[in-house]
C-alpha positions as CSV (number, residue, x, y, z in Angstrom):
1,M,25.1,15.8,27.6
2,T,24.1,16.1,24.1
3,K,25.3,13.4,21.9
4,Q,27.5,15.1,18.9
5,S,27.5,14.7,15.6
6,I,30.3,13.9,13.6
7,V,29.7,13.8,9.6
8,I,32.4,12.5,7.3
9,V,31.8,12.6,3.4
10,M,33.7,10.5,0.9
11,G,33.7,12.4,-2.4
12,S,35.8,9.8,-4.6
13,H,34.3,7.7,-7.3
14,R,36.7,5.2,-6.6
15,K,35.4,2.7,-3.8
16,N,39.0,1.7,-2.8
17,G,41.4,4.7,-3.5
18,N,43.4,7.4,-1.3
19,T,40.3,9.3,-0.4
20,K,38.5,6.1,0.9
21,Y,41.6,5.0,2.8
22,F,41.9,8.5,4.6
23,T,38.1,8.8,5.5
24,E,38.1,5.0,6.6
25,K,41.3,5.3,8.5
26,L,39.9,8.3,10.3
27,V,36.4,6.4,11.3
28,E,38.6,3.7,12.6
29,K,40.6,6.1,14.9
30,L,37.5,7.8,15.9
31,N,35.6,4.5,16.8
32,F,38.8,3.5,19.1
33,I,37.8,6.5,21.1
34,D,34.0,5.7,21.1
35,F,33.1,8.4,18.5
36,Y,30.9,6.9,15.7
37,P,30.9,9.4,12.9
38,Q,28.2,9.1,10.1
39,F,29.7,8.4,6.9
40,I,28.3,9.4,3.5
41,D,29.9,7.8,0.7
42,V,28.9,9.7,-2.6
43,N,28.9,6.3,-4.5
44,K,26.2,4.8,-2.4
45,L,23.7,8.0,-2.8
46,D,20.9,8.3,-5.1
47,V,21.1,12.1,-5.6
48,A,19.3,13.8,-8.7
49,H,20.8,16.7,-10.3
50,C,19.8,20.4,-9.4
51,I,17.1,21.7,-12.0
52,D,17.2,25.3,-10.8
53,C,13.4,24.9,-10.5
54,N,12.7,27.2,-8.1
55,F,10.8,25.0,-5.8
56,C,13.2,25.7,-2.9
57,K,12.7,29.3,-3.6
58,E,9.2,29.3,-3.0
59,N,9.1,26.3,0.0
60,W,11.6,27.1,2.6
61,G,13.7,24.0,3.5
62,K,12.2,21.7,0.7
63,C,13.6,20.3,-2.6
64,V,11.5,19.0,-5.2
65,H,13.4,15.8,-5.5
66,K,12.7,13.1,-2.9
67,D,16.0,11.1,-2.9
68,D,18.5,10.6,-0.6
69,M,19.7,14.1,-0.1
70,I,16.7,14.2,2.3
71,E,18.8,12.1,4.7
72,V,21.9,14.1,3.8
73,Y,20.4,17.3,4.5
74,D,19.4,16.3,7.9
75,Q,22.8,14.9,8.7
76,L,24.5,18.2,7.6
77,K,22.1,20.4,9.3
78,N,23.1,18.5,12.7
79,A,26.7,18.3,12.1
80,D,28.9,19.6,14.8
81,V,32.0,18.2,13.2
82,L,32.0,18.2,9.3
83,L,34.9,16.5,7.0
84,I,34.4,16.6,3.4
85,A,37.2,14.7,1.5
86,S,37.5,14.7,-2.3
87,P,40.2,14.1,-5.1
88,V,41.0,16.9,-7.3
89,Y,39.5,16.2,-11.0
90,F,40.2,19.2,-13.2
91,N,41.0,21.6,-10.4
92,G,37.9,20.9,-8.5
93,V,35.5,18.4,-6.6
94,T,34.4,15.2,-8.5
95,S,31.2,15.2,-10.3
96,K,29.3,13.1,-7.7
97,L,30.4,15.4,-5.0
98,K,29.4,18.4,-6.9
99,T,25.7,17.0,-7.6
100,L,25.7,16.9,-3.8
101,V,27.1,20.5,-3.7
102,D,24.6,21.8,-6.3
103,R,21.9,20.4,-4.4
104,C,22.9,22.5,-1.3
105,Q,21.4,25.3,-3.1
106,M,18.3,24.7,-1.2
107,I,20.2,25.3,2.0
108,F,21.9,28.5,0.3
109,L,18.4,30.1,-0.4
110,C,16.9,29.5,2.9
111,D,19.5,32.3,3.9
112,F,19.1,34.4,0.5
113,E,15.5,34.4,-0.6
114,H,13.7,33.3,2.9
115,H,15.9,35.2,5.3
116,N,15.5,32.4,7.7
117,P,18.9,30.1,7.8
118,F,18.5,26.4,7.3
119,V,21.1,25.9,10.3
120,T,20.0,28.5,13.3
121,Q,23.3,27.6,15.2
122,T,25.2,31.0,15.3
123,H,27.9,29.9,17.7
124,T,30.4,29.0,15.1
125,E,32.8,28.1,18.0
126,Q,30.7,25.0,18.7
127,K,31.7,23.7,15.1
128,L,34.7,22.2,13.2
129,G,35.1,21.9,9.5
130,F,37.7,20.1,7.6
131,I,38.4,19.8,3.9
132,V,40.8,17.0,2.7
133,S,42.0,17.6,-0.9
134,I,43.7,14.6,-2.7
135,G,45.5,15.6,-5.9
136,G,47.1,12.9,-8.1
137,A,49.5,15.1,-10.1
138,N,52.6,16.6,-8.8
139,A,52.4,19.9,-7.0
140,Y,51.5,23.0,-9.1
141,P,50.1,26.5,-8.4
142,N,46.4,26.7,-7.2
143,Q,46.1,23.0,-7.2
144,F,43.7,23.0,-4.6
145,V,42.1,26.4,-4.9
146,G,38.9,24.9,-6.6
147,N,38.1,22.3,-4.0
148,E,38.3,25.0,-1.2
149,I,36.3,27.4,-2.7
150,T,33.4,25.3,-4.0
151,L,33.4,23.6,-0.5
152,K,33.7,26.4,1.7
153,L,30.4,27.8,0.4
154,V,28.9,24.8,1.5
155,F,30.3,25.1,5.1
156,D,29.4,28.8,5.2
157,N,25.9,27.8,4.7
158,L,26.1,25.4,7.1
159,R,27.4,27.9,9.7
160,V,30.5,25.7,10.2
161,P,33.9,27.4,10.1
162,L,36.8,25.9,7.8
163,T,39.0,24.7,10.6
164,E,41.7,23.0,8.2
165,H,42.2,22.2,4.7
166,Y,44.4,19.2,4.4
167,K,46.3,18.9,0.9
168,Y,47.9,16.0,-0.6
169,Y,49.6,16.0,-3.9
170,G,51.5,13.3,-6.1
171,T,49.4,10.3,-5.3
172,D,49.5,9.0,-8.6
173,H,53.2,8.1,-7.9
174,T,53.0,7.6,-4.1
175,K,50.1,6.4,-2.5
176,L,48.6,8.1,0.5
177,E,49.4,5.7,3.0
178,L,52.9,5.7,1.9
179,K,53.3,9.6,2.9
180,D,54.7,10.3,6.2
181,E,52.5,13.2,6.9
182,V,49.1,11.4,6.6
183,A,49.2,9.6,10.1
184,M,50.2,12.4,11.8
185,N,47.3,14.7,10.0
186,L,44.8,11.9,11.0
187,D,45.8,12.1,14.7
188,Q,45.8,15.9,14.6
189,I,42.1,15.8,13.2
190,V,41.2,13.1,15.9
191,A,42.6,15.2,18.8
192,Q,40.8,18.3,17.4
193,I,37.6,16.7,17.5
194,Q,38.1,15.0,20.8
195,M,39.2,18.3,22.4
196,H,36.3,20.5,20.6
197,L,33.5,17.8,21.5
198,S,34.6,17.4,25.1
199,K,34.5,21.2,25.5
200,I,31.1,21.4,24.3
201,N,30.2,18.8,26.7
202,L,31.5,20.7,29.6
203,Q,29.6,23.9,28.5
204,E,26.3,22.4,28.5
């Protein structure tokens, strides 16, 4: 039986905000059933900006920067389950998370330039991908589109299908933990992960 990898990315600049609450609660629930995800907090990363230097265009799977993205690349590459959570800032993901996303240009160029994918797993049914978007403002049209467009490109290049995009609005007025649907959604995610990873183990 192969040990499966669950990666959770917390993309908020706030250390104790709604996004942190959601991701920590998810980790707590997964730990309870003996699943121990890798937790990536953007506030604890030293990640330089992509400078479009073409180093990754000339060197498959490598970036000119030697920073915390080296470990993040490895975690993303081996993820069987990937969840990325972010607030909505000006209809998009946070700047710290966007820095991480931009550094995934290296992953994109493995495909586009080198024709040799960074992730060789082609059986997408063996992966799960979740986006969690949290908007402070009350609901308005296209509130979460920017987050999904940006993050789905990362999922696509990692060969991870987008399983579900959970969207919450109005958290400037009502904390996420007080919203009735949150506990149910957390349980849904845990159940999907548990069922999915159990199915993979049975196939091995």
